[in-house]
All heavy atoms as an XYZ file, in Angstrom:
1005
protein
N       6.488     19.117     21.881
C       7.517     20.199     21.737
C       8.587     19.932     22.708
O       8.440     19.361     23.791
C       6.911     21.506     21.954
C       5.880     21.921     20.951
S       6.475     22.190     19.260
C       7.101     23.780     19.272
N       9.804     20.272     22.262
C      10.977     20.128     23.184
C      11.603     21.438     23.511
O      11.741     22.317     22.555
C      12.020     19.254     22.404
C      13.334     19.095     23.133
C      11.439     17.987     21.940
N      11.972     21.608     24.718
C      12.562     22.916     25.211
C      14.045     22.727     25.374
O      14.568     21.773     25.981
C      12.022     23.282     26.509
C      10.557     23.691     26.442
C      10.025     24.149     27.808
C       8.566     24.461     27.736
N       8.020     24.849     28.988
N      14.808     23.621     24.602
C      16.313     23.547     24.686
C      16.789     24.985     24.891
O      16.009     25.960     24.664
C      16.955     22.902     23.450
C      16.764     23.793     22.247
C      16.392     21.571     23.172
C      17.563     23.333     21.017
N      18.091     25.020     25.251
C      18.751     26.316     25.375
C      19.938     26.302     24.395
O      20.751     25.427     24.506
C      19.231     26.546     26.820
O      18.080     26.477     27.665
C      19.899     27.866     26.991
N      20.009     27.389     23.561
C      21.150     27.511     22.700
C      21.778     28.881     22.907
O      20.979     29.893     22.767
C      20.767     27.398     21.193
C      20.075     26.035     20.953
C      21.967     27.560     20.293
C      19.591     25.817     19.565
N      22.949     28.955     23.342
C      23.664     30.235     23.667
C      22.822     31.064     24.601
O      22.586     32.317     24.409
C      23.896     31.056     22.342
C      24.933     30.342     21.439
O      25.614     29.356     21.831
N      24.946     30.872     20.232
N      22.365     30.462     25.698
C      21.570     31.170     26.714
C      20.189     31.573     26.306
O      19.502     32.244     27.038
C      22.421     32.369     27.228
C      23.792     32.201     27.611
C      23.992     31.036     28.597
O      23.183     30.866     29.535
O      24.992     30.369     28.436
N      19.782     31.156     25.088
C      18.523     31.547     24.583
C      17.587     30.332     24.627
O      17.874     29.274     24.012
C      18.581     32.004     23.140
C      17.312     32.601     22.538
C      17.659     33.154     21.194
C      16.465     33.944     20.627
N      16.747     34.563     19.313
N      16.478     30.358     25.369
C      15.580     29.270     25.556
C      14.617     29.204     24.337
O      13.967     30.300     24.014
C      14.801     29.338     26.765
C      15.742     29.078     28.063
C      14.961     29.007     29.287
O      13.771     29.196     29.384
N      15.731     28.568     30.349
N      14.474     28.054     23.662
C      13.510     27.964     22.593
C      12.760     26.644     22.697
O      13.187     25.746     23.470
C      14.289     28.088     21.217
C      15.289     26.958     21.058
C      14.887     29.341     20.996
C      15.940     26.833     19.674
N      11.716     26.597     21.946
C      10.880     25.355     21.920
C      10.690     24.974     20.410
O      10.299     25.771     19.576
C       9.526     25.628     22.560
C       8.735     24.576     23.002
C       7.569     24.858     23.841
O       7.684     25.792     24.746
O       6.474     24.233     23.627
N      11.022     23.770     20.091
C      10.916     23.269     18.776
C      10.210     21.800     18.745
O      10.245     21.131     19.787
C      12.320     23.143     18.111
C      12.950     24.520     17.941
C      13.286     22.243     18.919
N       9.766     21.433     17.616
C       9.133     20.057     17.516
C      10.196     18.967     17.795
O      11.378     19.097     17.451
C       8.611     20.046     16.067
C       8.557     21.379     15.651
C       9.657     22.109     16.389
N       9.697     17.921     18.369
C      10.545     16.724     18.651
C      11.064     16.241     17.287
O      10.382     16.323     16.272
C       9.719     15.601     19.345
C      10.588     14.462     19.787
C       9.795     13.451     20.542
O       8.802     13.824     21.076
O      10.270     12.273     20.594
N      12.351     15.887     17.158
C      12.943     15.364     15.966
C      13.715     16.428     15.229
O      14.462     16.092     14.215
N      13.593     17.674     15.614
C      14.298     18.818     15.008
C      15.840     18.662     15.342
O      16.149     18.164     16.357
C      13.807     20.057     15.600
O      12.397     20.175     15.301
C      14.591     21.319     14.932
N      16.656     18.938     14.405
C      18.100     18.837     14.656
C      18.460     20.204     15.369
O      17.766     21.215     15.276
C      18.941     18.743     13.371
O      18.733     19.918     12.530
C      18.591     17.497     12.591
N      19.607     20.177     16.043
C      20.204     21.339     16.758
C      20.426     22.424     15.737
O      20.019     23.569     15.936
C      21.400     21.058     17.518
C      22.050     22.251     18.005
C      21.096     20.039     18.674
N      20.847     22.151     14.527
C      21.137     23.062     13.450
C      19.796     23.848     13.035
O      19.700     25.034     13.122
C      21.754     22.468     12.280
C      22.069     23.393     11.037
C      23.096     24.488     11.430
C      22.517     22.651      9.903
N      18.719     23.121     12.887
C      17.463     23.680     12.578
C      16.854     24.478     13.692
O      16.227     25.497     13.490
C      16.559     22.602     12.002
C      16.810     21.953     10.776
C      16.880     22.844      9.551
N      17.426     22.157      8.431
C      18.525     22.405      7.789
N      19.233     23.511      8.246
N      19.015     21.758      6.806
N      17.061     23.987     14.923
C      16.654     24.676     16.010
C      17.251     26.113     16.201
O      16.599     27.041     16.471
C      16.752     23.905     17.336
N      18.540     25.982     15.963
C      19.293     27.268     15.964
C      18.810     28.265     14.993
O      18.663     29.387     15.270
C      20.856     27.056     15.792
N      18.591     27.795     13.729
C      18.093     28.651     12.675
C      16.777     29.308     13.126
O      16.483     30.412     12.908
C      17.902     27.820     11.386
C      19.124     27.518     10.671
C      18.829     26.725      9.389
O      17.734     26.047      9.331
O      19.661     26.644      8.553
N      15.875     28.460     13.716
C      14.594     28.930     14.170
C      14.783     30.070     15.131
O      13.972     31.095     15.183
C      13.847     27.817     14.863
O      13.612     26.736     13.956
C      12.507     28.234     15.407
N      15.778     30.056     15.963
C      16.115     31.020     16.967
C      16.865     32.176     16.481
O      17.199     33.123     17.171
C      16.783     30.402     18.151
N      17.245     32.190     15.164
C      17.986     33.181     14.544
C      19.463     33.131     14.965
O      20.271     34.108     14.837
N      19.943     31.959     15.263
C      21.325     31.669     15.621
C      22.089     31.066     14.474
O      21.640     29.988     13.992
C      21.452     30.887     16.896
C      20.853     31.510     18.107
C      22.934     30.471     17.191
C      20.663     30.672     19.255
N      23.114     31.668     13.977
C      23.877     31.155     12.867
C      24.990     30.171     13.278
O      25.654     30.365     14.203
C      24.523     32.289     12.072
C      25.461     31.798     10.962
C      24.952     31.401      9.719
C      26.829     31.831     11.083
C      25.651     30.962      8.747
C      27.653     31.474     10.055
C      27.125     31.008      8.850
O      27.898     30.549      7.802
N      24.935     28.963     12.532
C      25.902     28.003     12.792
C      26.505     27.704     11.440
O      25.811     27.307     10.522
C      25.392     26.621     13.364
C      24.727     26.912     14.780
C      26.415     25.602     13.446
C      24.095     25.692     15.439
N      27.856     27.877     11.240
C      28.464     27.670      9.931
C      28.229     26.203      9.471
O      28.160     25.279     10.348
C      29.946     27.944     10.092
C      30.018     28.748     11.343
C      28.862     28.303     12.195
N      28.105     25.906      8.110
C      27.921     24.566      7.633
C      28.313     24.591      6.203
O      28.283     25.659      5.477
C      26.514     24.077      7.842
C      25.460     24.525      6.803
C      24.999     25.918      6.844
N      24.470     26.513      8.000
C      23.248     26.546      8.319
N      22.309     26.050      7.454
N      22.789     27.115      9.478
N      28.668     23.438      5.699
C      29.015     23.200      4.298
C      28.156     22.129      3.651
O      27.631     22.283      2.591
C      30.537     22.965      4.083
C      31.399     24.056      4.309
C      32.865     23.644      4.171
C      31.075     25.262      3.384
N      28.166     21.014      4.351
C      27.537     19.791      3.748
C      25.985     19.814      3.922
O      25.293     18.915      3.327
C      28.118     18.486      4.224
S      27.896     18.155      5.989
N      25.473     20.652      4.705
C      23.998     20.806      4.851
C      23.356     21.384      3.656
O      23.642     22.455      3.294
C      23.671     21.631      6.208
C      22.253     21.722      6.430
O      21.560     20.779      6.742
O      21.805     22.917      6.212
N      22.413     20.697      3.047
C      21.645     21.084      1.941
C      20.329     20.536      1.976
O      20.104     19.305      2.297
C      22.376     20.704      0.682
C      21.803     21.388     -0.515
N      20.735     20.847     -1.277
C      22.246     22.486     -1.256
C      20.464     21.631     -2.263
N      21.359     22.545     -2.300
N      19.257     21.270      1.657
C      17.896     20.816      1.680
C      17.671     19.562      0.800
O      16.707     18.828      1.103
C      16.971     21.951      1.312
C      17.017     22.378     -0.147
C      16.120     23.608     -0.402
C      16.426     24.005     -1.865
N      15.669     25.209     -2.217
N      18.429     19.370     -0.199
C      18.242     18.227     -1.122
C      19.057     16.957     -0.693
O      18.924     15.915     -1.316
C      18.673     18.564     -2.509
C      17.838     19.784     -3.078
C      16.371     19.449     -3.273
O      16.015     18.325     -3.527
O      15.528     20.395     -3.000
N      19.826     17.078      0.419
C      20.617     16.007      0.839
C      20.195     15.524      2.230
O      19.672     16.315      3.099
C      22.109     16.373      0.930
C      22.729     16.826     -0.412
C      24.154     17.312     -0.106
C      22.712     15.696     -1.368
N      20.412     14.292      2.570
C      20.178     13.694      3.863
C      21.365     14.123      4.709
O      22.503     13.936      4.338
C      20.118     12.180      3.865
O      19.080     11.807      2.918
C      19.906     11.648      5.240
N      21.093     14.759      5.941
C      22.259     15.160      6.735
C      23.170     14.003      7.194
O      22.697     12.913      7.493
C      21.560     15.677      8.034
C      20.208     15.953      7.569
C      19.821     15.049      6.524
N      24.485     14.143      6.999
C      25.415     13.127      7.379
C      26.575     13.651      8.313
O      27.407     12.879      8.655
C      25.887     12.403      6.212
C      26.717     13.126      5.256
C      28.068     12.969      5.191
C      26.190     14.032      4.290
C      28.900     13.669      4.376
C      26.960     14.634      3.506
C      28.373     14.600      3.472
O      29.097     15.277      2.582
N      26.751     14.958      8.368
C      27.807     15.539      9.312
C      29.155     15.408      8.647
O      30.109     15.296      9.476
N      29.330     15.339      7.456
C      30.614     15.117      6.811
C      31.633     16.210      6.956
O      32.759     15.916      7.155
N      31.277     17.386      6.802
C      32.223     18.517      6.909
C      32.623     18.905      8.320
O      33.724     19.472      8.496
C      31.645     19.774      6.150
S      30.425     20.672      7.027
N      31.804     18.577      9.287
C      32.066     18.836     10.730
C      32.130     20.414     11.069
O      32.413     20.733     12.157
C      33.335     18.166     11.175
C      33.451     16.687     10.912
C      32.311     15.960     11.336
N      32.295     15.718     12.808
C      31.324     15.079     13.435
N      30.373     14.512     12.750
N      31.392     14.983     14.710
N      31.823     21.274     10.135
C      31.858     22.644     10.418
C      30.800     23.114     11.365
O      31.012     24.087     12.050
C      31.838     23.421      9.116
C      32.335     24.871      9.125
C      33.770     24.900      9.646
C      32.245     25.478      7.770
N      29.717     22.466     11.449
C      28.544     22.796     12.247
C      28.663     22.309     13.701
O      27.684     22.242     14.436
C      27.295     22.346     11.601
S      27.033     20.560     11.735
N      29.882     21.989     14.134
C      29.996     21.405     15.548
C      29.591     22.330     16.564
O      29.693     23.632     16.357
C      31.515     20.857     15.782
C      32.469     22.002     15.606
C      31.728     19.644     14.914
C      33.920     21.639     15.948
N      29.100     21.790     17.650
C      28.659     22.597     18.875
C      29.035     21.874     20.075
O      29.276     20.738     20.025
C      27.052     22.868     18.758
C      26.698     23.767     17.590
C      26.309     21.581     18.832
N      29.000     22.619     21.166
C      29.239     21.969     22.441
C      27.868     21.669     23.134
O      27.045     22.569     23.066
C      30.049     22.879     23.428
C      31.540     22.862     23.084
C      32.326     23.711     24.090
O      31.816     24.202     25.062
O      33.510     23.852     23.805
N      27.730     20.463     23.595
C      26.460     20.121     24.250
C      26.835     19.767     25.669
O      27.697     18.975     25.919
C      25.799     18.925     23.581
C      24.567     18.486     24.336
C      25.513     19.191     22.068
N      26.141     20.416     26.576
C      26.406     20.222     28.034
C      26.278     18.720     28.384
O      25.325     18.098     28.034
C      25.430     21.065     28.929
C      25.972     21.196     30.319
C      25.077     22.254     31.013
O      25.299     23.523     30.877
O      24.137     21.885     31.674
N      27.323     18.169     28.944
C      27.340     16.719     29.324
C      28.031     15.830     28.332
O      28.302     14.719     28.584
N      28.203     16.341     27.097
C      28.889     15.536     26.070
C      30.418     15.688     26.116
O      30.907     16.751     26.472
C      28.376     15.919     24.680
N      31.084     14.604     25.841
C      32.547     14.588     25.908
C      33.201     15.364     24.806
O      34.313     15.953     24.997
C      33.078     13.171     26.027
C      32.788     12.327     27.197
C      33.349     10.987     27.196
N      33.202     10.330     25.965
C      34.246      9.791     25.144
N      35.437      9.870     25.611
N      33.933      9.179     24.062
N      32.631     15.308     23.617
C      33.243     15.887     22.504
C      32.224     16.769     21.704
O      31.014     16.594     21.891
C      33.698     14.723     21.536
C      34.832     13.955     22.088
C      32.686     13.916     21.073
N      32.688     17.706     20.885
C      31.785     18.409     20.048
C      30.954     17.631     19.162
O      31.414     16.505     18.720
C      32.733     19.377     19.262
C      34.023     19.401     20.063
C      34.152     18.154     20.679
N      29.738     18.021     18.887
C      28.746     17.215     18.113
C      28.405     17.986     16.811
O      28.338     19.295     16.844
C      27.537     16.980     18.877
C      27.714     16.414     20.311
S      28.339     14.740     20.316
C      26.824     13.853     19.914
N      28.199     17.329     15.692
C      27.663     17.913     14.486
C      26.258     18.216     14.612
O      25.431     17.377     14.881
C      27.848     16.879     13.339
N      25.877     19.517     14.620
C      24.561     19.978     14.827
C      23.567     19.633     13.735
O      22.361     19.541     14.028
C      24.527     21.530     15.089
O      24.882     22.178     13.914
N      24.110     19.268     12.583
C      23.151     18.894     11.491
C      22.610     17.514     11.622
O      21.547     17.246     11.025
C      23.841     19.070     10.161
S      25.172     17.868      9.827
N      23.187     16.687     12.417
C      22.692     15.293     12.557
C      22.196     15.036     14.044
O      21.657     13.949     14.289
C      23.663     14.308     12.239
O      24.844     14.456     13.089
C      24.135     14.405     10.819
N      22.289     16.020     14.896
C      22.025     15.828     16.395
C      20.575     16.190     16.662
O      20.229     17.414     16.544
C      23.047     16.701     17.193
C      22.803     16.559     18.640
C      23.209     15.173     19.136
C      23.815     17.534     19.345
N      19.729     15.283     16.965
C      18.363     15.675     17.297
C      18.325     16.368     18.714
O      19.178     16.000     19.609
C      17.623     14.340     17.366
C      18.644     13.262     17.499
C      20.010     13.860     17.048
N      17.405     17.231     18.892
C      17.244     17.917     20.194
C      16.758     16.959     21.232
O      15.950     15.996     20.859
C      16.371     19.132     20.057
C      16.943     20.292     19.144
C      14.900     18.800     19.582
N      17.063     17.230     22.458
C      16.507     16.446     23.571
C      15.961     17.578     24.557
O      16.462     18.630     24.698
C      17.530     15.750     24.281
C      17.992     14.507     23.580
O      17.115     13.798     22.998
N      19.315     14.314     23.398
N      14.924     17.211     25.321
C      14.329     18.147     26.248
C      15.394     18.514     27.274
O      16.042     17.624     27.880
C      13.085     17.530     26.836
C      12.089     18.578     27.383
O      12.015     19.627     26.817
N      11.511     18.306     28.420
N      15.544     19.815     27.554
C      16.550     20.303     28.545
C      17.906     20.399     27.984
O      18.807     20.811     28.837
N      18.181     20.133     26.738
C      19.511     20.206     26.208
C      20.096     21.652     26.229
O      19.294     22.565     26.099
C      19.467     19.723     24.719
C      20.732     19.728     23.972
S      20.429     19.263     22.245
C      20.853     17.502     22.362
N      21.336     21.826     26.503
C      22.020     23.015     26.636
C      23.135     23.016     25.620
O      23.992     22.153     25.707
C      22.577     23.401     28.035
C      23.309     24.745     28.058
C      21.371     23.392     29.059
N      23.104     23.957     24.619
C      24.003     23.963     23.513
C      24.716     25.351     23.436
O      24.128     26.323     23.654
C      23.281     23.750     22.203
C      24.218     23.823     21.004
C      22.494     22.456     22.158
N      25.984     25.203     23.129
C      26.806     26.455     22.969
C      27.475     26.368     21.617
O      28.048     25.350     21.167
C      27.863     26.646     24.024
C      27.135     26.930     25.401
C      28.204     26.998     26.543
N      27.532     27.119     27.794
C      27.055     26.055     28.523
N      27.248     24.847     28.068
N      26.470     26.198     29.591
N      27.306     27.490     20.777
C      27.755     27.437     19.421
C      29.087     28.275     19.194
O      29.576     28.105     18.083
C      26.664     27.958     18.485
O      26.484     29.333     18.692
C      25.444     27.129     18.596
N      29.467     29.093     20.174
C      30.481     30.032     19.891
C      31.528     30.127     21.016
O      32.138     31.098     21.289
C      29.953     31.453     19.633
C      29.133     31.640     18.423
C      29.940     31.408     17.058
O      31.168     31.820     17.052
O      29.369     30.982     16.195
N      31.779     28.908     21.552
C      32.899     28.900     22.649
C      34.213     29.016     21.981
O      34.411     28.769     20.818
C      32.796     27.613     23.417
O      33.149     26.491     22.628
C      31.429     27.423     24.064
N      35.248     29.328     22.803
C      36.566     29.423     22.271
C      37.096     28.128     21.680
O      37.654     28.052     20.613
C      37.531     29.934     23.278
C      38.807     30.534     22.800
C      38.586     31.760     21.861
O      37.671     32.512     22.139
O      39.295     31.764     20.897
N      36.717     27.054     22.314
C      37.127     25.652     21.821
C      36.485     25.424     20.491
O      37.123     24.922     19.503
C      36.732     24.674     22.887
O      36.930     23.334     22.419
N      35.229     25.739     20.336
C      34.503     25.513     19.060
C      35.106     26.330     18.043
O      35.313     25.827     16.877
C      32.973     25.651     19.299
C      32.340     24.714     20.088
C      32.316     25.862     17.909
C      32.405     23.205     19.480
N      35.360     27.598     18.320
C      35.893     28.490     17.307
C      37.262     27.977     16.769
O      37.549     27.972     15.620
C      36.029     29.899     17.813
C      34.667     30.589     17.960
C      34.693     31.933     18.541
C      35.088     33.034     17.629
N      34.241     33.226     16.455
N      38.117     27.464     17.719
C      39.418     26.907     17.299
C      39.210     25.692     16.480
O      39.934     25.479     15.451
C      40.215     26.633     18.599
C      40.831     27.808     19.207
C      41.710     27.414     20.389
C      42.124     28.638     21.109
N      42.914     28.400     22.294
N      38.263     24.792     16.773
C      38.063     23.719     16.096
C      37.580     24.009     14.609
O      38.074     23.349     13.658
C      36.980     22.797     16.741
O      37.524     22.200     17.935
N      36.740     24.910     14.544
C      36.222     25.361     13.225
C      37.283     25.955     12.341
O      37.375     25.725     11.159
C      35.042     26.338     13.369
C      33.769     25.720     13.793
C      32.621     26.714     13.645
N      31.438     26.186     14.271
C      30.596     26.837     15.030
N      30.833     28.151     15.298
N      29.526     26.248     15.497
N      38.152     26.747     12.995
C      39.316     27.276     12.208
C      40.205     26.189     11.724
O      40.594     26.266     10.645
C      40.063     28.272     13.134
C      41.196     28.956     12.324
C      41.845     30.045     13.140
O      41.322     30.631     14.112
O      42.987     30.305     12.841
N      40.439     25.195     12.508
C      41.268     24.051     12.080
C      40.535     23.292     10.915
O      41.238     22.992      9.903
C      41.520     23.074     13.198
C      42.322     21.851     12.861
C      43.657     21.967     12.602
C      41.642     20.691     12.660
C      44.334     20.863     12.174
C      42.341     19.526     12.209
C      43.679     19.641     11.996
N      39.267     23.099     11.078
C      38.601     22.362      9.982
C      38.637     23.197      8.671
O      38.888     22.641      7.605
C      37.055     22.165     10.383
C      36.999     21.182     11.564
C      36.241     21.781      9.211
C      35.662     21.117     12.294
N      38.417     24.494      8.787
C      38.525     25.335      7.599
C      39.927     25.334      7.031
O      40.076     25.255      5.801
C      38.016     26.740      7.845
C      36.551     27.013      8.040
C      36.253     28.397      8.644
C      35.936     26.862      6.726
N      40.887     25.397      7.877
C      42.337     25.351      7.421
C      42.585     24.158      6.597
O      43.293     24.158      5.579
C      43.265     25.449      8.545
O      43.175     26.766      9.271
N      42.107     22.938      7.170
C      42.237     21.688      6.410
C      41.586     21.698      5.099
O      42.182     21.293      4.053
C      41.816     20.525      7.324
C      42.570     20.353      8.540
S      44.343     20.043      8.277
C      44.320     18.387      7.587
N      40.361     22.258      5.064
C      39.675     22.346      3.777
C      40.412     23.217      2.745
O      40.516     22.800      1.591
C      38.264     22.883      4.005
C      37.259     21.964      4.685
C      36.033     22.732      5.138
C      36.911     20.800      3.736
N      40.864     24.312      3.253
C      41.577     25.239      2.369
C      42.965     24.671      1.944
O      43.368     24.916      0.746
C      41.848     26.581      2.981
C      40.600     27.499      3.207
C      40.282     28.036      4.343
C      39.913     27.737      2.047
C      39.186     28.840      4.505
C      38.747     28.543      2.107
C      38.363     29.088      3.366
N      43.671     23.920      2.724
C      44.906     23.301      2.334
C      44.719     22.266      1.296
O      45.660     22.014      0.527
C      45.631     22.675      3.543
O      44.994     21.548      4.084
N      43.534     21.628      1.155
C      43.346     20.629      0.177
C      42.977     21.102     -1.192
O      43.041     20.363     -2.112
C      42.158     19.742      0.746
C      42.537     18.789      1.830
C      43.501     17.750      1.415
O      43.227     17.094      0.272
O      44.366     17.489      2.108
N      42.534     22.314     -1.270
C      42.088     22.803     -2.580
C      42.567     24.234     -2.920
O      43.188     24.847     -2.056
C      40.497     22.843     -2.519
C      39.981     21.445     -2.427
C      38.463     21.494     -2.209
N      37.903     20.143     -2.202
C      37.966     19.350     -1.125
N      38.549     19.772     -0.029
N      37.315     18.175     -1.185
N      42.345     24.609     -4.087
C      42.725     26.009     -4.504
C      41.668     26.994     -4.252
O      40.998     27.623     -5.102
C      43.080     25.880     -6.011
C      43.632     27.233     -6.408
O      43.933     28.083     -5.690
N      43.755     27.357     -7.784
N      41.318     27.165     -2.957
C      40.299     28.135     -2.522
C      40.936     29.365     -1.883
O      41.841     29.251     -0.987
C      39.328     27.490     -1.476
C      38.499     26.388     -2.008
N      37.530     26.588     -2.922
C      38.431     25.082     -1.719
C      36.955     25.461     -3.187
N      37.541     24.525     -2.566
N      40.557     30.464     -2.299
C      40.949     31.672     -1.607
C      39.762     32.496     -1.224
O      39.589     33.692     -1.492
C      41.849     32.485     -2.618
C      43.016     31.793     -2.998
C      43.151     31.096     -4.193
C      44.224     31.838     -2.091
C      44.291     30.446     -4.457
C      45.327     31.223     -2.411
C      45.403     30.419     -3.572
N      38.816     31.778     -0.593
C      37.573     32.344     -0.288
C      37.470     33.640      0.435
O      36.644     34.553      0.138
C      36.661     31.242      0.421
S      36.330     29.833     -0.538
N      38.258     33.873      1.505
C      38.158     35.144      2.134
C      38.384     36.358      1.277
O      37.952     37.462      1.555
C      39.206     35.027      3.264
C      39.297     33.608      3.514
C      39.158     32.952      2.221
N      39.099     36.086      0.128
C      39.464     37.226     -0.733
C      38.740     37.114     -2.089
O      39.000     37.994     -2.931
C      41.019     37.140     -1.002
C      41.739     36.964      0.312
C      42.377     35.686      0.662
C      41.838     38.006      1.210
C      43.007     35.583      1.826
C      42.550     37.844      2.480
C      43.059     36.611      2.707
N      37.918     36.142     -2.297
C      37.212     35.953     -3.593
C      36.173     36.982     -3.711
O      35.369     37.220     -2.874
C      36.579     34.585     -3.674
S      35.635     34.253     -5.197
N      36.087     37.573     -4.957
C      35.040     38.574     -5.297
C      34.111     38.030     -6.344
O      33.151     38.682     -6.759
C      35.713     39.836     -5.749
C      36.522     40.494     -4.654
C      37.174     41.769     -5.092
O      36.743     42.352     -6.084
N      38.186     42.229     -4.382
N      34.400     36.785     -6.741
C      33.523     36.208     -7.846
C      32.179     35.723     -7.374
O      31.207     35.803     -7.963
C      34.309     34.961     -8.448
C      33.431     34.283     -9.472
C      35.523     35.459     -9.077
N      32.077     35.213     -6.027
C      30.884     34.550     -5.541
C      29.737     35.519     -5.270
O      28.646     35.181     -5.251
C      31.188     33.727     -4.340
O      31.406     34.635     -3.250
N      30.010     36.739     -5.052
C      29.047     37.750     -4.708
C      28.399     37.456     -3.379
O      27.211     37.843     -3.164
N      29.024     36.817     -2.447
C      28.528     36.565     -1.191
C      27.596     35.292     -1.126
O      26.924     35.095     -0.128
N      27.676     34.509     -2.193
C      26.846     33.231     -2.266
C      27.686     32.037     -2.161
O      27.573     31.119     -2.955
C      26.007     33.380     -3.592
C      24.906     32.311     -3.536
O      24.493     31.895     -2.505
O      24.505     31.793     -4.654
N      28.594     31.944     -1.237
C      29.477     30.788     -1.067
C      29.540     30.497      0.370
O      29.961     31.285      1.234
C      30.874     31.112     -1.584
S      32.132     29.900     -1.286
N      29.127     29.314      0.773
C      29.089     28.908      2.165
C      30.498     28.745      2.749
O      30.686     29.101      3.915
C      28.398     27.586      2.334
C      26.826     27.741      2.252
C      26.217     28.584      3.283
O      26.649     28.697      4.436
O      25.188     29.192      2.897
N      31.449     28.348      1.920
C      32.816     28.280      2.413
C      33.353     29.686      2.745
O      34.077     29.893      3.758
C      33.730     27.556      1.408
C      35.202     27.175      1.817
C      35.106     26.413      3.102
C      35.854     26.530      0.659
N      33.112     30.585      1.802
C      33.593     32.010      2.153
C      32.814     32.601      3.315
O      33.473     33.141      4.154
C      33.189     32.825      0.834
C      33.720     34.293      0.957
C      33.415     35.118     -0.282
O      32.190     35.062     -0.819
N      34.339     35.833     -0.768
N      31.468     32.273      3.424
C      30.798     32.837      4.630
C      31.298     32.217      5.898
O      31.323     32.969      6.866
C      29.241     32.463      4.426
C      28.653     33.261      3.284
O      29.153     34.264      2.845
N      27.487     32.773      2.787
N      31.672     30.987      5.904
C      32.247     30.314      7.060
C      33.585     31.030      7.413
O      33.841     31.255      8.580
C      32.431     28.836      6.843
N      34.397     31.309      6.394
C      35.726     31.891      6.661
C      35.511     33.316      7.303
O      36.172     33.727      8.225
C      36.474     31.954      5.426
N      34.590     34.097      6.677
C      34.223     35.345      7.278
C      33.735     35.248      8.698
O      34.168     36.022      9.527
C      33.160     36.073      6.441
C      33.672     36.661      5.120
C      32.744     36.689      4.046
C      34.979     37.051      4.898
C      33.153     37.221      2.894
C      35.388     37.555      3.698
C      34.528     37.659      2.714
O      34.952     38.160      1.416
N      32.822     34.359      8.924
C      32.276     34.166     10.318
C      33.386     33.843     11.298
O      33.332     34.299     12.416
C      31.265     32.976     10.206
C      30.645     32.782     11.652
N      29.631     33.607     12.107
C      30.854     31.861     12.539
C      29.232     33.225     13.330
N      29.922     32.144     13.573
N      34.344     33.064     10.833
C      35.461     32.712     11.859
C      36.562     33.749     11.837
O      37.595     33.560     12.430
C      35.988     31.313     11.482
C      34.974     30.247     11.664
C      34.300     30.215     12.990
O      34.959     30.329     14.002
O      33.076     30.049     13.104
N      36.386     34.807     11.107
C      37.374     35.941     10.948
C      38.686     35.495     10.471
O      39.733     35.941     10.907
C      37.481     36.662     12.323
C      36.151     37.253     12.772
C      36.152     37.941     14.119
O      37.259     37.889     14.757
O      35.095     38.466     14.501
N      38.694     34.473      9.515
C      39.979     34.017      8.927
C      40.501     35.049      7.949
O      39.770     35.483      7.004
C      39.757     32.705      8.295
C      39.439     31.565      9.214
S      39.402     30.017      8.376
C      41.167     29.639      8.080
N      41.780     35.405      8.122
C      42.428     36.249      7.193
C      43.665     35.560      6.500
O      44.271     36.132      5.617
C      42.933     37.516      7.898
O      43.830     37.163      8.976
C      41.753     38.326      8.433
N      44.018     34.424      7.054
C      45.160     33.602      6.513
C      44.886     32.139      6.939
O      44.068     31.872      7.692
C      46.505     34.133      7.006
C      46.683     33.834      8.451
N      46.054     34.555      9.449
C      47.427     32.889      9.108
C      46.427     34.032     10.668
N      47.254     33.097     10.436
N      45.693     31.305      6.300
C      45.644     29.938      6.628
C      46.919     29.488      7.246
O      48.033     29.588      6.698
C      45.383     29.102      5.328
C      44.049     29.523      4.692
C      42.824     29.074      5.005
C      43.933     30.385      3.630
N      41.875     29.696      4.204
C      42.520     30.522      3.336
C      44.799     31.221      2.907
C      42.044     31.345      2.314
C      44.282     32.053      1.875
C      42.917     32.068      1.610
N      46.858     28.879      8.391
C      48.065     28.331      9.101
C      48.631     27.197      8.243
O      49.897     27.044      8.228
C      47.538     27.851     10.439
C      46.223     28.446     10.639
C      45.664     28.743      9.249
N      47.809     26.484      7.491
C      48.325     25.379      6.686
C      48.166     25.917      5.262
O      46.974     26.097      4.791
C      47.463     24.132      6.900
C      47.537     23.756      8.397
C      47.969     22.969      6.029
C      46.561     22.656      8.681
N      49.220     26.116      4.556
C      49.205     26.652      3.194
C      48.615     25.695      2.252
O      48.958     24.498      2.299
C      50.559     27.190      2.729
C      51.046     28.346      3.505
C      50.088     29.509      3.479
O      49.701     29.996      2.419
N      49.671     30.020      4.614
N      47.804     26.167      1.284
C      47.269     25.292      0.248
C      48.352     24.567     -0.567
O      49.330     25.270     -0.860
C      46.349     26.174     -0.626
C      46.156     27.434      0.222
C      47.325     27.489      1.123
N      48.093     23.330     -0.992
C      49.053     22.671     -1.870
C      48.612     22.912     -3.264
O      47.706     22.307     -3.819
N      49.233     23.918     -3.937
C      48.922     24.315     -5.284
C      49.741     23.725     -6.338
O      50.096     24.414     -7.356
C      48.899     25.778     -5.374
C      48.018     26.548     -4.363
C      48.202     28.080     -4.480
C      46.558     26.218     -4.560
N      50.145     22.462     -6.255
C      51.096     21.891     -7.163
C      50.500     21.673     -8.569
O      49.393     21.419     -8.798
C      51.592     20.574     -6.630
C      52.366     20.893     -5.233
C      52.716     19.607     -4.552
O      52.638     18.530     -5.150
O      52.951     19.746     -3.332
């Protein structure tokens, strides 16, 4: 078993567990899009980034294995700004109006991520040509 700290909460998980799965075990939500039980994690969307004490840059939690003594933060101001930028880029590429969509019935990870980041508008407007 490996002992780690996520958002000041100490938890113990099996070796080889990703930070994303460790957070889920502890009841800590980390937004994600490309994570799916039928897919091999590859960190493509980057929405699940977290800060790891001692790391120079944010890391994708879906591909990052836990290490004993690891300290992770999922909701710092820097991480929130990065996620908002990532979501803004995703929204600017497609015709998504997720924060305002009523079709999904709450079953849309993109919409859930926008809600989690409290997005009410997009700094980069979608290209709807």
